N, C-alpha and C positions, 0 to 999 in steps of 0.2 A: 365350734365352729367344723364343718366338715374338714377330711381332709384336704380334697378338690380345692375348696376355698382358701385355705391354709398357703396352698402349694403356689395359688394364683396371687393372692397379695404377697407372697414371698418377691415373686418374678416383679411386682409392682415394686416391690422396695429396692429391689436391687436398680432399674431401670430407671429410677428418681435418685439415686444413690450417685452422682456425677463423678465422683472423684472416687468413691470406691471402696471408701474408709472404714465402711460397715455402720455408719452413721448419719442420719440425716441431720445436715445443719439447716440453722433459718434460713439460708438461701433456696438449699434444696427444697426446705418444708416448704416455703414460701412459691416455687416453681411447679410442686405438687398441687397444692392452693389453687392455681390460677389455671393447671391445665384440668382440674375436674370441674371447679366449681365458678374461673371466671374470676376471680377476686382472691386478693392477697389477705393474708393473718394479720392484722395489727401487733405488735411488739407485745402487748399486755396479754393479748389472746394466747400469742405462742407461749408466753411463760406461764399462762395459765393452764395450758395442755400439758406441759411439760411437771408442772406441780401434781398434776392428774395421774401421771405416771408414776412419778419417783415414789408416790403414795403407798400405791398395791402392785409394785413391779418392781423384784430386784433385779440390776442392770438395764432396768427400761431406757433410764438417762445416760449417757455417757459423752463426758466433754460436753456437756450442754448441747449433746444433740439427743435424737433420739435413736436407739437401736432396733432392731427388727423384731425384737422381745417387745419394745413396747408398742411398735407398730401393730404391730398383731394387738394386741391388748388393749389398742385404741376400737379396734373396729370389733373387737368382741364384747368393748361396753356397747358398741352404738348399736348392736344387737340386742343384748341384754334389755337396752331401754327401748328397744321398738323404734329406735331409728336405722331399720333397714334399709331404708331408699338410699341414705348415706353411704353405705357401703357397695350399693350395688351401682350407684351412681361410677362412683369407683371404679370399679371393676366393668363397666360399661364404653367407659371414656379409653380402657386399654387395652377391647377387644374381645371381651370374653363375653360370651351368649348366658342362656339361662341356664345352661348345663355346665358352667361354670370351664367352656373348652372357649378358643381363641377362635372368633368367628371368620369362617370362610371369607364371607365381603371384607374381613379386617387385614387377612394373611394376604388375599389375591385381590387387590383393589379392583383392578379389570384385568382384559386381556390385550396384551398390545400388540396391534395389528402390526407385522414386521414387511414390507416389502421385499419381493425378492433383492436381491443384489445389497442390502440394507444390514447392519449388525446391530447391535444391543454394549453398550458399555456404560460404567460407573459414571455418573457427573464429580465436577469437583467437589458437588458439597457433599455427596456422599461417600468420594474418596477421604476427605478430612474428619468424616463421623466416625468412616471405618480405622482412621488413623489413632482417633483418641480413644476408642472402644479399644484396640489393642494396647494400644497404653494403659488404659484403666485396667486390663485384665493381664497384665507382662505378656502382652503377646500370647497367651493361651487363648482361647475360646472354644470352650465345650459346649454339648448339647445342653448339658447343666446349666452352664451361666443361660444359654438362650433361653431356658424354662421349656424345652422342647420337651414333649411325651416320650417316651421310652417304647413305640408300639411303629405304626406304617412309618412315621416319622422319622425315625430313628433309623428303620430297612433303605428309606429312600437315602438316606444319607452315606449307609455302609455300602449302597450299591452305586456310588458318587466321587468312589474313589478317583484321587488323581495326583500323579508327580509334580510335586510342587516343590517350593525350598519353603519348608516348615521349620523354625524355630525349633518349638518346645514339642514332644511325643510325635516324629518323624513316622508316617507311617499308620497311624493310629485312627481309625474312619473318623472317631467322633471329633478330631480339633481341627476347626475351623478360621484358626488366627492365622490366617497365611492371605495378605493383598493378592501374588496370584492366584490364589486360588478361587478367589471372590470372582476377579475379572474373569478367571477360567468362567465359571458359573454365571455368570451372567451372561458372557458371549454364547455360551452351547443351552443354559438352561434358564432365562429370565424369571421364567415362573418362580421357580427354586428361588431364584435371589431374592423376588419378593418376599415371599413367605420367612425365609433369615431375616431380612432386616425388618419385618413387623415383629419377628420374636425380637430383636435387638430393642426395639420399640423408638425404630425411625422415626415414623410421622407427629410420636410422641415430644422426642426431647428435640429434634427440629421444627416441629409447628407448624406441620403440613398437613394438609389433606389426608396423604396416605402416602406410604412410598415410594409409589408410582412416579414421583418429582425425581425419583434418584436415577431413573434411568431415560440414558440418550440413546434415540435411534440414529442411528449415524447417515450420512448421503449416500444415495444413492451411489455405486461402485462407477457406474458409468459415467457422471457426472465428474467426477475426481481423474479422469482418466480423460477428459474433455478439458477441464480447466489445468488438468498438471499438476495436484495437487490435493494434499487429504489431511483431515483433520482428526481420523482415527488414531486411536492408542492401542489397538488390538491387530494382530496382522497372523492370518491363518495361513500356516503352512503346511500338506499332506506329506507325508515321507514315502513314496513307494518303491518298493525292492523286493526280489524272490525270497525265500524262504534260507536262512542262514548269510542275510548279505550286511547285519549289521545294522540295523534299524533300530532296535531295542538300545543297543549299545550308544547311537546318536541320538536319541532320546533322554537316555539316562547323562550320557555328557554335558547336558543344555543344563543340567542341574549341579554342574561343579563333580559329578562322581567316575572317577577312573574305572578302568578294567576290575579294580581289585576290589574296591569298593561295591562294583556290581554284581560281582559274586558272592557276596555274602545278604544281600537282599532275597529276602522270601519271596516265592511267585507269587501268594495271594497282595502283595505290596506291589505287583508292577502295575502298569498302565499304558492305555495306547494316547495317554495324551499326557502331556509336558508343556510346560508355561512358566518364563521366565523373563525379566528386563533384559532390553538391549537398548545401547546407543547407538543414536546414528546422528554424528554429527552434533553430539551433544545434548540432543533429544532422545530425553525416557520412552521408549515404547517397552511394548510386550508382544512377545514372540511366540504362538502357540502351535505347538508340534503336533501331528496326529499320525500314527502311525497305520497307515490302511495294509488291511490284509491284502494277501501276496494273490489272491483267484483273479486271475487275468479278466474273465470272460462277467464278474457279478460286481463291474465297479458303479455304485450308484452315483446319481445327482448328486449326495452330499459328500462323496469319495472326491468328486472331482471339483467341487465351490472350494476353491480358496484361494488365497492372493500369490501363492507362489507356489510350484510345486517343487518338491529334493528328491529326484533319483538316487536312489544309493545301489553300489552294486560293491560284490567283495572283490577285489583287486587281485586279490590271489587264488581265484576260483575262475574259470576260464568260459564259466557257462553262464556268468552272473548279470553280464553286460546286456546280452540278448534280452532276457525279461526287461529292463529299463526302454530300451528303444522300440522293442514294441507298445509298452504303456505309451510312451510320447506317441509315436507316430498315430497311433488307435485313437486317443483321446484329447492328445493337447497340442498335436503340430500345430492345427488349422484354429485356433484361440490364444486370444492377446495376454494368456499368463505365462507371466516367466517361469521362466524353468532352470533349474541346474543341476548338473550331474555331480555325484560325490562317489569318488575313490575310496571306499571304506576298506578298513582294515592294512592303509599303506604301512604299517610295520612289518608286516611279513613282505614275501618276496612276492614282487608282478609279475602277472604269466599272463600272456598273451590272450587277448580274448578271441574266442570262437563265433566271431563275426562278420560280416564284409566289410564293414569298417573300422578301426581304430575309435576309442570313446573321445579320442582329440579331435579326429576328421570327422566322425557325428556330428559334434558341438559345433566345430567351425561349416560342416554344410547347415546346419539348422539356427546358424548364428547364436548358439548359445555361449554362455562363457565358458572358459577351458572345464578341464575333470578336477573339482577339488579332491586333493588329498588328504584323507582324514585317518585318526587313529582316534582310540581311547584308553588304548595301553601306554599309561604315560605313569610317571613316577607321582607327579601332582594332577593337581585339576586338568583335565583336556583345553587344548586352547580353545576358546570362545570365537574366533576371529569369524569363524566361519559362519555362526548364527547373524554375525552383526553382515555381514554381507546379505544376507538371505532376508531379513528386515531390512536392510538398505532396495533391494532389489522389490519387495514389496512394497514400500512405500514409492517408489519412480519406476512404475511398471513400465510405463511410456518410453523410459529412456533407456538405450543400448549401452549399461555403463561397461568403456572397454576396459577401466581401470578400476579393480573392485577395491581399491584400499580404503579401508576405514577405520585406520590405529587411530585417526584423533591426535596423530605425534609425527608424520610427514609432511615436508611440503603443501602436499597437494591438498590431504586434508585441512592444511591451515589455509591455504589459499579457498577452499568450498565452504570453511567456518564464514570466511570474511565476505565472499561475495553474497551469500546467502545473510547477513547478517541482517538484522533491523536497520541498523545504520546506515549500511551502504544500500540498500533498499529505499530508507526516506529519502537521500540524497537523489538518489537516481530520478526518483518522481517528481521532487521537487525540480533538477533541474528538467526534467521534461517539461514541466507546466511553465516555468520560466521561459525558458527557449519558442517556444509555440506562443505564447499568450503576448511575448514581450517583442522578438526580434522578428518570427516570421512574418510577413505582412501579407497580405492579398498580390502587393507587388513585387514582393521574394519571391512567392511562388513560381511567379512567370516568365522570371527572370535568369537567365543561362547562368552569370557569374552564380548566383547562388547554387545551384545543383552541381556546378563545377565544383565548389567547395565543399557539398554531401558529400559529393566522391570520393574526393582525395580524403576526407575526415573516415571515411568508412573504409577507405584502403590503407590508411597509416594505422586504424584500431584492427584490422584482418593481419597487417603483418608484424605488431605487437604483439597479437594473440598466437600466434602462430611461431614466435621466438618463446613467448615465457612456457608455452607447451614444450618445445623441444629442451628448453633447460631443465624443466622439469623431470620430464625422461631420462635425461641425462642423470642427471641426482637420484632416479629410482633404480 
């Protein structure tokens, strides 16, 4: 066999080896047989195949399963006996063309049309598939595992380095084994995500027509605003700030790196993207931070398209805030995109900003939350509360959140969790239905007594709500 054929069959073996033990057991062999020929092998036929391999190849069968050496021998035997069509059927089922390269139609099954204000995410089935793949390969997923060629495709991966939580091989551009990195790839370059899923054999293992079924195109953001709720999992935050304002440190801190750890990271492992998880009232979401170049006059539509804007200024530099104010007034003041001001390097002595308004006055004037102090110069990992606040604002852009607490520990957060719980929503819906269907008749609607009761009830609830709000404020 040609080296290209051996390489292709090796990838097919690895994809079919579902438990990654280096052996195709009877279940995996039957899955392979059904995938390629739409029919399983009988038990006796399986034993006959393994007996042939035992007689001809040392270590071809191990623990009553077929090894890679035995798998390659079988296909060599098919070719020697003139049964080329058997091997070609296997190759084509796993996406290979006549040149023994993965076919473009297999890697890129279709061009997804992404409407404006919509994004792409992995669906739940794809998430479970990737979780099984990470567990299968001990969370280290390399180009070798994918069977990806070392030419242009590898260069595309090298060009797509990004800052994410990576368990092993941190900073190594060929390591793809990070769930946040997959969410980032799906969000920014869905075609590349389809390519990677193709190399992993997603349509084979999931028994789908193509890997395109793994992608979900989210609902238009305008509809989310109208309905005041969203089902999205990834939220983009564009970080603006003048040179030296601490934007890069802000991104690195999101990945748990304090200033000491940041100083030892080489420049080639730096990126303008960072993504990690953030929990909002018990829900796991992904926050994608994107550092925007500080050139004020060349902000593209992509630089302005985001779920929330983060305006970072150096609290110790008197000229730093002016840039943030100018960006906000020119690009975001008349939009519905929520904005937050970050006073970075708050561990240094704060300096009065040389601007007509102080940062706090500016935020009050434009109905923004007050500036949030932030520093990554800490002994341990930097505090991540600020990122949870950003994610909360991105999820609820319609709400003017006066209380920015998202600690999930205080009374306010417990009350929010309870109000948003499925139990409360279900009880509320059932009570509403019962009252309307059973107790409110046409005569009631015309009765002044009925409306008097409604008014009194509404007043009581309003008074109780105000009292509870005051109690919560005192506790905070």
